[in-house]
C-alpha positions, 0 to 999 in steps of 0.5 A: 244310738250312734250314727253309722260312721265312715270307718264301719262303712269303709271296713264293710266295703273293704271286706266285700272287695276282698271277698269278691276277689277271693271268690272269683279267684277260687272259682277260676282256679277250680275251673268254674265260671266266675260269679256274676250277680243276678239281674234282680240284685241291683233292682232289689238294692234300689227298692230297699233304699227307697223303702228305707227312705219311705219309712223314715219320712213319717218320722221326720215329719213327726219330729218337725211338727208336720204330722198329726200324731206324735213320734213313736220313739220305738218306731223311730229307733227300729227304722234307724237301725234298719237304715244303719243295717242297710248302709252296712249291707249296701257297702258290703254288697257294693264292695263284693261287686267291686272285688268281682270287677277287680278280678275281671280287670286283672285278667289278660283279656278284659270281658265286654261291658255287656257281660259285666253290666250286672256287676257294674250295676250292683256296685253302683246300686250298693253305693246308692243304698248306702246313700239312701240309708244314711239319709234315712238315718238322718231323717230318724234323728229326734231332737234332744230335749233341754232336760236330756243333757242334765239327767237328774240335775234339778230337783224337778218333781220333788215337793219341798 
C-alpha cells in the first residue's frame, strides 16, 4: 500500500473548498440562511483522530518488538487504510469549512467571530485529523524483510 500523498490531500481540500463556497452561494442566492457546521462536528473530528492513533499504537509496538504478540498484517493494513481514509476526509471537511469561511469573508458585512466559531473550529479540527491520520499511517508501517526485495531470487527451500 502506498502512503497518502500530498497531492491527494491537496486535491481533497481544494474540492472541499469549492464545495463549501458553492454550497453557501447557492443557499444565499435562494434566500436561505448559510450553512454552519454543528458544534459536535469539530469534537467528532478530534475523537476520530484520537481513535485512529490509539488503534495504530499497538501496531507500532508490535513492529518494534515491544509487544508480547506478533503483528497481524491484516489488522495493520486495516488500520493503515482507516488512517488513509481519515486523512482524506479530514482534508475534505476542513476544505469545506474553509470554503464556508471564504464565502463569509466575501460578503460586504463580515459576521462576528462568535457566529463563525464552529466553522473555524471545523477547519482547524479537519487539519488536526489529517495530521493524526498521517501519524497513524506512519505508525502502521511494517519494516521490510531482507527477502522482500528479491522475490524468488534465491533457490531457498529447494533441495539439491
